[in-house]
C-alpha positions, -999 to 999 in steps of 0.1 A, spaced: 108 -229 337 82 -241 314 89 -229 278 67 -237 249 81 -262 224 96 -246 193 76 -246 162 84 -273 137 87 -247 110 85 -209 110 52 -194 99 54 -174 67 34 -142 66 39 -120 36 49 -84 45 42 -68 10 71 -45 15 82 -46 -21 47 -37 -33 45 -10 -7 78 6 -18 69 4 -55 34 19 -51 50 47 -30 75 55 -57 53 52 -88 17 57 -76 4 76 -47 29 87 -21 6 92 10 -12 59 6 21 41 -2 37 54 30 9 40 51 15 6 33 52 8 42 44 14 78 22 -16 80 46 -38 60 74 -29 84 53 -41 114 47 -76 100 81 -92 106 85 -77 141 51 -89 152 57 -124 138 91 -126 156 74 -115 188 49 -143 185 20 -120 177 7 -140 148 -28 -124 147 -12 -89 148 12 -99 120 -16 -112 98 -36 -80 104 -6 -58 95 0 -79 64 -36 -76 52 -35 -38 59 -2 -34 41 -15 -53 10 -48 -33 11 -30 1 12 -6 -10 -16 -36 -18 -37 -53 14 -28 -22 33 -37 -19 15 -71 -56 21 -78 -53 58 -70 -29 64 -99 -54 59 -127 -80 78 -108 -57 108 -103 -45 107 -139 -81 107 -151 -89 137 -129 -57 155 -140 -64 150 -177 -101 157 -173 -94 189 -156 -68 202 -180 -86 187 -210 -117 205 -199 -98 237 -195 -83 233 -230 -118 227 -245 -131 258 -228 -102 278 -241 -108 265 -276 -145 274 -273 -137 309 -262 -119 316 -295 -150 309 -315 
């Protein structure tokens, strides 16, 4: 039985789970959930020896967390733009 030698030190691959959870709670729920799914895959893939898969899941988890965080200001601008526009139209109708 030929087994590969153990690694001298474990490889650290960030899973971005904290950012995924925070962006899910405070920013955009659907995008944050996708980030949590990818973040949950990182440690399992690393433990199974699938380092390229773990790096890929880590990058995707980070990207989706950033997308979720960036969606918040965009959605807020759309929200206030819509209702601000409606308020302006309502004020103009009184003239």
